[in-house]
C-alpha positions as CSV (number, residue, x, y, z in Angstrom):
1,M,-46.4,-21.6,-51.4
2,K,-45.6,-20.3,-47.9
3,E,-47.2,-17.1,-46.8
4,K,-44.9,-14.2,-46.5
5,F,-46.4,-12.9,-43.3
6,A,-47.7,-14.9,-40.3
7,P,-48.6,-13.9,-36.7
8,S,-45.8,-14.4,-34.2
9,L,-47.4,-13.9,-30.8
10,P,-45.3,-13.6,-27.6
11,E,-45.0,-16.6,-25.3
12,P,-47.3,-15.4,-22.4
13,S,-45.3,-16.7,-19.4
14,R,-42.0,-15.2,-20.6
15,M,-43.7,-12.0,-21.5
16,V,-45.3,-11.7,-18.0
17,H,-41.9,-12.3,-16.4
18,A,-40.3,-9.6,-18.6
19,L,-43.1,-7.1,-17.8
20,S,-42.8,-7.7,-14.0
21,Q,-39.1,-6.9,-14.2
22,I,-39.6,-3.5,-15.9
23,G,-37.9,-1.8,-13.0
24,Y,-40.5,0.3,-11.2
25,K,-39.4,1.6,-7.8
26,L,-42.3,1.5,-5.4
27,E,-42.6,5.3,-5.3
28,N,-42.6,5.5,-9.1
29,A,-45.3,2.7,-9.3
30,I,-47.6,4.5,-6.8
31,A,-47.0,7.8,-8.6
32,D,-48.2,6.2,-11.8
33,L,-51.4,5.1,-10.2
34,I,-52.0,8.6,-8.8
35,D,-51.5,9.9,-12.3
36,N,-54.6,7.9,-13.2
37,S,-56.5,9.2,-10.2
38,I,-55.7,12.8,-11.0
39,T,-56.7,12.3,-14.7
40,A,-60.0,10.9,-13.4
41,G,-60.7,14.1,-11.5
42,A,-60.0,12.8,-8.0
43,S,-59.7,15.4,-5.3
44,S,-58.4,12.9,-2.7
45,V,-56.2,9.8,-3.0
46,L,-55.6,7.3,-0.2
47,I,-52.7,4.9,0.0
48,R,-53.5,2.1,2.5
49,F,-51.1,-0.5,3.8
50,L,-52.9,-3.6,5.0
51,H,-50.9,-5.9,7.3
52,D,-51.5,-8.8,9.7
53,G,-49.3,-7.5,12.5
54,N,-46.3,-9.3,11.2
55,R,-46.1,-8.7,7.4
56,L,-47.6,-6.5,4.7
57,V,-50.4,-8.4,3.1
58,S,-51.9,-6.0,0.6
59,L,-51.6,-2.4,-0.6
60,A,-54.6,-0.3,-1.9
61,I,-54.8,3.0,-3.7
62,A,-58.3,4.5,-3.5
63,D,-59.5,7.7,-5.1
64,D,-62.8,9.7,-5.4
65,G,-62.5,10.4,-9.1
66,H,-65.3,9.8,-11.6
67,G,-64.7,6.1,-11.8
68,M,-65.2,3.9,-14.9
69,T,-67.9,2.0,-16.7
70,E,-67.3,-1.8,-17.1
71,R,-66.3,-1.1,-20.7
72,G,-63.9,1.6,-19.6
73,L,-62.4,-0.7,-17.0
74,S,-61.9,-3.4,-19.6
75,D,-60.0,-1.0,-21.8
76,A,-57.9,0.3,-18.8
77,M,-56.9,-3.3,-17.9
78,R,-55.8,-4.0,-21.5
79,F,-52.0,-3.8,-22.1
80,G,-51.5,-0.8,-24.4
81,S,-54.9,0.7,-23.6
82,A,-55.9,3.9,-25.4
83,E,-53.6,6.8,-24.7
84,D,-55.3,9.6,-22.8
85,H,-55.4,12.8,-24.9
86,S,-57.6,14.8,-22.6
87,K,-56.4,18.2,-21.6
88,G,-54.2,17.9,-18.5
89,G,-54.2,14.1,-18.7
90,L,-51.1,12.5,-17.1
91,G,-51.2,9.2,-18.9
92,K,-48.7,8.4,-21.6
93,F,-48.3,4.8,-22.7
94,G,-51.4,3.0,-21.6
95,M,-49.2,0.6,-19.6
96,G,-48.8,2.3,-16.2
97,L,-51.5,0.6,-14.2
98,K,-50.5,-2.8,-15.4
99,L,-46.7,-2.5,-15.3
100,A,-46.7,-0.6,-12.0
101,S,-48.9,-3.2,-10.3
102,L,-47.1,-6.3,-11.7
103,S,-43.7,-4.8,-10.6
104,H,-44.8,-5.3,-7.0
105,S,-47.6,-7.9,-6.9
106,D,-48.5,-11.2,-8.5
107,E,-52.2,-10.3,-8.4
108,F,-54.0,-7.0,-8.7
109,S,-57.6,-6.0,-8.9
110,V,-59.4,-2.8,-9.9
111,F,-62.7,-2.0,-8.4
112,T,-64.5,1.0,-9.8
113,R,-67.9,2.7,-9.4
114,R,-69.5,5.1,-11.9
115,N,-72.8,6.7,-11.0
116,G,-73.4,4.0,-8.4
117,R,-72.7,1.0,-10.7
118,N,-69.8,-1.2,-9.6
119,S,-67.4,-3.1,-11.8
120,G,-64.3,-5.2,-11.1
121,K,-61.5,-6.9,-13.0
122,R,-58.4,-8.9,-11.9
123,W,-55.1,-9.9,-13.4
124,T,-53.0,-12.7,-11.9
125,I,-49.7,-13.8,-13.2
126,E,-51.1,-17.3,-13.7
127,N,-54.0,-16.1,-15.8
128,L,-51.7,-13.9,-17.8
129,A,-49.4,-16.8,-18.5
130,S,-52.3,-19.0,-19.5
131,G,-53.1,-16.7,-22.4
132,W,-54.0,-13.2,-21.2
133,L,-57.1,-14.3,-19.3
134,L,-58.7,-11.3,-17.5
135,E,-61.1,-12.1,-14.7
136,T,-64.3,-10.3,-14.2
137,L,-65.4,-9.9,-10.6
138,D,-69.1,-10.2,-9.6
139,S,-71.0,-7.8,-7.3
140,K,-70.5,-10.1,-4.3
141,V,-66.8,-9.2,-4.5
142,T,-67.0,-5.6,-5.7
143,K,-69.8,-4.2,-3.4
144,P,-68.0,-4.8,-0.1
145,V,-65.0,-2.9,-1.3
146,F,-67.0,0.3,-1.5
147,E,-68.7,-0.4,1.8
148,N,-65.3,-0.2,3.6
149,N,-64.2,3.0,5.2
150,W,-61.6,4.8,3.1
151,A,-60.6,7.5,5.5
152,D,-62.6,10.6,4.5
153,L,-63.0,9.7,0.8
154,D,-66.6,9.8,-0.5
155,L,-67.0,6.8,-2.8
156,G,-70.7,6.7,-2.5
157,K,-71.4,7.2,-6.2
158,N,-68.0,7.3,-7.9
159,G,-64.5,6.2,-7.2
160,T,-61.8,3.6,-7.9
161,V,-59.8,1.2,-5.7
162,V,-56.7,-0.6,-7.0
163,L,-55.7,-3.5,-4.8
164,W,-52.3,-5.3,-4.9
165,D,-52.2,-8.8,-3.4
166,R,-49.4,-11.4,-3.1
167,L,-46.9,-8.7,-2.8
168,R,-43.2,-9.0,-3.9
169,G,-40.1,-7.2,-3.0
170,F,-41.2,-5.6,0.3
171,P,-38.4,-6.1,2.7
172,Q,-38.9,-7.3,6.2
173,H,-37.6,-5.0,9.0
174,K,-35.9,-6.5,12.0
175,K,-37.9,-4.2,14.3
176,G,-41.2,-5.4,12.9
177,I,-43.9,-4.3,10.5
178,K,-44.4,-0.8,11.9
179,S,-40.8,0.1,11.5
180,G,-40.7,-1.3,8.0
181,L,-43.8,0.7,7.0
182,S,-42.3,3.8,8.5
183,L,-39.4,3.6,6.1
184,I,-41.7,3.0,3.1
185,E,-43.9,6.0,4.1
186,R,-40.9,8.2,4.5
187,R,-39.8,7.4,0.9
188,L,-43.4,8.1,-0.3
189,R,-43.7,11.4,1.5
190,L,-40.5,12.6,-0.3
191,H,-41.3,11.3,-3.7
192,L,-45.0,12.0,-3.9
193,G,-44.6,15.4,-2.2
194,L,-42.1,16.4,-4.8
195,T,-43.7,14.8,-7.9
196,F,-47.2,16.3,-7.2
197,H,-46.2,19.4,-5.3
198,R,-48.0,21.7,-7.7
199,F,-51.3,19.8,-7.4
200,I,-51.0,19.6,-3.6
201,E,-50.0,23.3,-3.3
202,D,-53.0,24.6,-5.2
203,G,-55.5,22.2,-3.6
204,R,-56.3,20.2,-6.7
205,V,-55.5,16.9,-4.9
206,H,-54.9,15.6,-1.3
207,I,-52.7,12.5,-1.1
208,K,-53.1,10.6,2.2
209,M,-51.6,7.4,3.7
210,D,-52.7,5.1,6.5
211,Q,-52.2,1.6,7.8
212,Q,-54.8,-1.0,8.7
213,E,-54.4,-4.3,10.5
214,I,-56.7,-6.8,8.8
215,N,-59.5,-8.3,10.8
216,R,-59.5,-5.4,13.2
217,R,-62.3,-2.9,13.4
218,T,-60.2,0.1,14.7
219,R,-60.4,3.1,12.4
220,P,-56.9,3.9,11.0
221,F,-55.5,7.4,11.4
222,F,-54.4,8.9,8.1
223,V,-51.6,11.4,7.4
224,E,-51.5,13.8,4.5
225,I,-48.5,14.3,2.3
226,E,-47.1,17.8,2.2
227,P,-45.8,19.5,-1.0
228,L,-42.0,19.7,-1.6
229,N,-41.4,22.6,-4.0
230,P,-37.8,22.3,-5.3
231,F,-37.9,26.0,-6.0
232,G,-39.4,26.9,-2.7
233,Y,-36.7,29.3,-1.4
234,E,-37.6,32.7,0.2
235,V,-34.5,34.6,-1.0
236,S,-32.5,33.8,-4.1
237,G,-28.8,32.9,-3.9
238,S,-28.1,35.5,-6.5
239,E,-29.5,39.0,-7.1
240,R,-29.6,38.5,-10.8
241,F,-31.7,35.3,-10.7
242,P,-34.2,33.7,-11.2
243,V,-34.7,34.7,-14.9
244,R,-36.7,33.3,-17.8
245,M,-34.3,32.1,-20.6
246,R,-35.1,31.4,-24.2
247,T,-33.2,29.1,-26.6
248,P,-32.7,29.6,-30.3
249,A,-35.1,27.6,-32.4
250,I,-34.6,23.8,-32.4
251,D,-35.5,21.9,-35.6
252,G,-39.1,20.8,-35.4
253,I,-39.7,22.2,-31.9
254,G,-39.1,26.0,-32.1
255,H,-37.9,28.0,-29.1
256,L,-37.9,26.6,-25.6
257,E,-38.2,28.7,-22.5
258,F,-37.1,27.8,-19.0
259,D,-36.5,29.4,-15.6
260,A,-33.0,29.5,-14.2
261,H,-32.9,29.4,-10.4
262,I,-30.1,29.7,-7.8
263,W,-30.8,28.5,-4.3
264,P,-29.3,30.3,-1.3
265,S,-26.2,28.6,0.0
266,K,-26.0,26.4,3.0
267,S,-29.8,26.0,3.0
268,E,-31.3,23.5,5.5
269,E,-34.7,23.7,4.0
270,K,-36.3,20.3,3.2
271,E,-37.2,21.6,-0.2
272,Y,-33.5,22.0,-1.0
273,R,-32.1,18.9,0.7
274,L,-34.9,16.6,-0.6
275,G,-34.0,13.8,1.7
276,K,-30.4,13.4,0.7
277,R,-27.2,15.2,-0.4
278,A,-28.4,18.4,-2.1
279,A,-25.7,18.2,-4.8
280,S,-27.5,15.3,-6.3
281,H,-30.5,17.4,-6.9
282,Q,-29.0,20.1,-9.2
283,G,-30.0,20.4,-12.8
284,F,-33.3,20.2,-14.8
285,Y,-36.7,19.8,-13.2
286,V,-38.9,18.9,-16.0
287,Y,-42.7,19.1,-15.8
288,R,-45.5,17.7,-18.0
289,N,-49.0,19.0,-17.4
290,G,-47.8,20.2,-13.9
291,R,-46.5,16.8,-12.9
292,L,-42.8,16.5,-12.2
293,I,-41.2,14.0,-14.5
294,Q,-37.4,14.5,-13.9
295,A,-36.0,15.8,-10.6
296,G,-32.5,17.0,-11.3
297,G,-29.7,16.0,-13.8
298,W,-28.1,18.0,-16.5
299,N,-29.1,15.8,-19.5
300,G,-25.5,15.9,-20.9
301,L,-24.9,19.7,-20.4
302,V,-22.6,19.1,-17.4
303,H,-20.1,16.4,-17.1
304,D,-20.9,15.6,-13.4
305,D,-24.5,15.6,-12.3
306,S,-23.5,15.9,-8.7
307,E,-20.5,18.3,-8.8
308,P,-20.7,20.3,-5.6
309,H,-20.0,23.7,-7.1
310,S,-23.2,23.5,-9.2
311,S,-25.4,22.3,-6.3
312,L,-27.3,25.6,-6.0
313,A,-28.4,25.6,-9.7
314,R,-31.9,24.3,-10.6
315,V,-33.7,24.8,-13.9
316,C,-37.5,24.6,-14.3
317,L,-38.7,23.4,-17.7
318,D,-42.4,22.9,-18.5
319,L,-43.0,20.6,-21.5
320,E,-46.3,20.9,-23.3
321,P,-47.8,17.5,-24.4
322,K,-47.4,18.5,-28.0
323,L,-43.7,18.1,-27.5
324,D,-44.0,14.4,-26.5
325,E,-42.8,13.2,-29.8
326,F,-39.6,15.1,-29.4
327,F,-38.9,14.6,-25.7
328,G,-39.0,10.9,-24.8
329,L,-40.1,9.6,-21.4
330,N,-39.0,6.4,-19.9
331,V,-41.9,4.0,-19.0
332,Q,-41.7,4.9,-15.3
333,K,-42.1,8.6,-16.2
334,S,-39.0,9.5,-14.1
335,A,-36.6,10.8,-16.7
336,V,-36.7,12.7,-20.0
337,I,-34.8,11.8,-23.1
338,T,-33.9,15.1,-24.8
339,P,-33.9,15.6,-28.6
340,I,-30.9,16.2,-30.8
341,G,-29.9,19.8,-30.6
342,F,-31.2,20.4,-27.1
343,Q,-27.8,20.8,-25.4
344,D,-26.5,23.2,-28.0
345,A,-29.7,25.3,-27.8
346,V,-29.6,25.5,-24.0
347,K,-26.0,26.6,-24.1
348,A,-27.0,29.4,-26.6
349,S,-30.0,30.5,-24.5
350,E,-30.4,34.1,-23.2
351,S,-32.7,36.1,-21.0
352,E,-34.4,39.3,-22.0
353,C,-31.9,41.3,-20.0
354,G,-29.0,39.7,-21.9
355,L,-27.9,37.0,-19.4
356,S,-26.5,33.9,-21.1
357,W,-26.4,30.3,-20.0
358,E,-22.7,30.7,-19.2
359,D,-23.6,33.7,-17.0
360,Y,-26.1,31.5,-15.2
361,R,-23.5,28.8,-14.6
362,K,-20.9,31.2,-13.4
363,A,-23.4,32.9,-11.0
364,S,-24.4,29.6,-9.5
365,I,-20.8,28.5,-9.0
366,S,-19.9,32.0,-7.7
367,A,-22.7,31.8,-5.1
368,Y,-21.4,28.5,-3.9
369,R,-17.8,29.6,-3.7
370,Q,-18.6,33.0,-2.0
371,S,-20.6,31.2,0.6
372,S,-17.6,28.9,1.2
373,E,-15.3,31.9,1.7
374,V,-17.7,34.3,3.5
375,F,-19.3,31.7,5.6
376,S,-16.4,29.4,6.4
377,Q,-16.5,27.0,9.3
378,P,-18.0,28.7,12.4
379,V,-15.7,28.4,15.5
380,P,-16.3,29.4,19.1
381,G,-14.8,32.8,19.9
382,K,-14.9,35.4,22.7
383,G,-17.1,34.4,25.6
384,F,-16.9,30.6,25.1
385,P,-14.7,28.4,27.3
386,R,-11.0,28.6,26.3
387,K,-10.7,24.8,25.9
388,L,-13.6,24.9,23.4
389,Q,-11.9,27.6,21.4
390,Q,-8.7,25.7,21.3
391,A,-10.5,22.5,20.2
392,Y,-12.0,24.3,17.1
393,K,-8.9,26.4,16.4
394,T,-8.4,26.9,12.6
395,E,-6.9,29.6,10.4
396,N,-10.0,30.1,8.2
397,G,-12.6,29.8,10.9
398,N,-15.3,32.5,11.4
399,E,-15.7,33.3,15.1
400,V,-19.0,33.1,16.9
401,K,-19.2,35.1,20.1
402,L,-21.1,34.4,23.3
403,S,-22.4,37.3,25.5
404,V,-24.7,37.9,28.4
405,S,-27.4,40.5,27.8
406,E,-29.6,42.4,30.3
407,S,-32.1,43.6,27.7
408,Q,-33.6,40.7,25.8
409,A,-36.9,39.0,26.2
410,D,-35.9,35.4,25.5
411,P,-33.4,33.3,27.5
412,V,-31.3,32.7,24.3
413,E,-31.0,34.8,21.1
414,V,-29.1,34.1,17.9
415,D,-27.8,37.3,16.1
416,L,-26.4,36.4,12.7
417,N,-25.5,40.0,11.9
418,S,-23.1,40.4,14.9
419,R,-22.3,36.6,14.8
420,T,-23.3,36.3,18.5
421,I,-25.2,34.0,20.7
422,R,-26.7,36.0,23.6
423,V,-27.9,34.6,26.9
424,S,-30.1,36.7,29.2
425,S,-28.5,37.9,32.4
426,Q,-31.6,36.6,34.2
427,L,-31.0,33.1,33.0
428,R,-27.2,33.3,33.8
429,N,-27.5,34.9,37.2
430,V,-30.8,33.5,38.5
431,G,-31.5,30.3,36.6
432,M,-28.0,29.1,36.9
433,S,-26.8,30.8,40.0
434,K,-26.3,27.5,41.7
435,A,-24.6,25.9,38.8
436,T,-20.9,25.2,38.9
437,D,-18.5,26.7,36.3
438,S,-18.3,23.3,34.6
439,S,-22.0,23.2,34.3
440,W,-22.1,26.6,32.7
441,H,-19.3,25.7,30.3
442,A,-21.2,22.5,29.3
443,F,-24.3,24.6,28.6
444,T,-22.4,27.0,26.4
445,I,-20.8,24.1,24.5
446,L,-24.3,22.7,23.8
447,L,-25.4,26.1,22.6
448,F,-22.6,26.3,20.2
449,E,-23.1,22.8,18.9
450,T,-26.8,23.4,18.4
451,F,-26.6,26.8,16.6
452,S,-23.2,26.9,15.0
453,T,-24.5,25.8,11.6
454,A,-26.8,28.8,11.6
455,F,-23.8,31.0,11.2
456,A,-22.9,29.3,7.9
457,R,-25.7,31.2,6.2
458,D,-27.2,34.7,6.0
459,S,-30.6,33.9,7.6
460,L,-32.0,31.5,10.2
461,S,-33.5,28.4,8.6
462,K,-36.9,27.2,9.7
463,L,-35.2,24.3,11.5
464,A,-32.9,26.6,13.5
465,E,-35.9,28.8,14.4
466,Q,-37.8,25.7,15.6
467,K,-34.8,24.7,17.7
468,L,-34.5,28.1,19.2
469,H,-38.2,28.4,20.0
470,A,-38.2,25.0,21.7
471,L,-35.0,25.8,23.7
472,N,-36.4,29.1,25.0
473,K,-39.7,27.5,25.9
474,S,-37.9,24.8,27.9
475,L,-35.6,27.4,29.6
476,S,-38.2,29.9,30.5
477,Y,-39.0,28.3,33.8
478,L,-35.4,28.8,35.0
479,E,-35.9,32.6,34.8
480,E,-38.9,32.6,37.1
């Protein structure tokens, strides 16, 4: 009689191929490893790119957390390792270290130190395919790793280094390795600065990056990733917002609370633009234990996730770990799967002062439309060369004036209230006394082109302030 049940183990080589194709973007993969570092109590994490001058050879992520014992490391290297239930832990599936690493390398090692005792383990795709054979590394291999210089991280007693070798999917740049790494670092600054902005802002963790050419003794210079708070505006785009809103009870979950924000229109802040078209960043920002999981998207509440009229609206939702069974996460921890009833509950939500979800939607759209009407396209007006005025002539344009002032400290001032760019009489009469009319006209044209976008909003952005400061500093010598 045949047995009813029998083991049916996966074929290792096919399984390894499937796991390596799980779909981790590089920035998601590195974020997953940083989750482990933060859960291990690290105060500093270093991402190091090791190259030979022509191509990227390895990538390392080092942290000064509490490290692991050899038994703990064995468990961490096991697929489906024990889920972390510690308070504030960022782990979820017990798969992140392995899947993130295999998505970008054919070989990865973990070196760890706990109370001065070193351990090391290594996975390769060949050993995985041969029957899940995990390699243990001896002290001759592990000890030199901790003797290396890891920027300003102290790995003397505790710490962990994850090393990716035999990398895959890292594109070659036609201008060389440094240009290629600059593009990668730019992506990481944006993604990690956004994902971990709460941890970076309150000083819980410092995330750093550097590059090192192998077989060279020069000490690499590291840069620190800055936080990108998606709600980091100074003045709200609506007087009635932000507000805390509360949903009716959802079956099995209860009430949810979230903060409804409206960004000021025409913002040039990097926290608003987030590296690309701001309209693509509207919607829900979902956090779990302070870590950003989802950055934008309406989860079915709005037909178009990048409709321009909603681009100022952002919602902050913090999920407690106890809600994990109701709100699903994808393996990469980059998106949230909402439960049945979520959309209807959000649409029925209200604030304590009686504002509804529909009020919020209307206010965000109104802020966008009003800015389009009040701050329509700036055009050069009185004081600018007539040919420039004619080139920008439009029925709905908002005029920006140019004037010469005798009572101002800086060579150039930008006054948004009077919609005027002012040039000091000293600069006009002394600094440019020898200039021809065409030179003066060219200078005023450049002024308009540089600062016209500032008049499409109600306050000077940090970028505009920086431009104005740099311009005045460079022009000051002309007034002497």
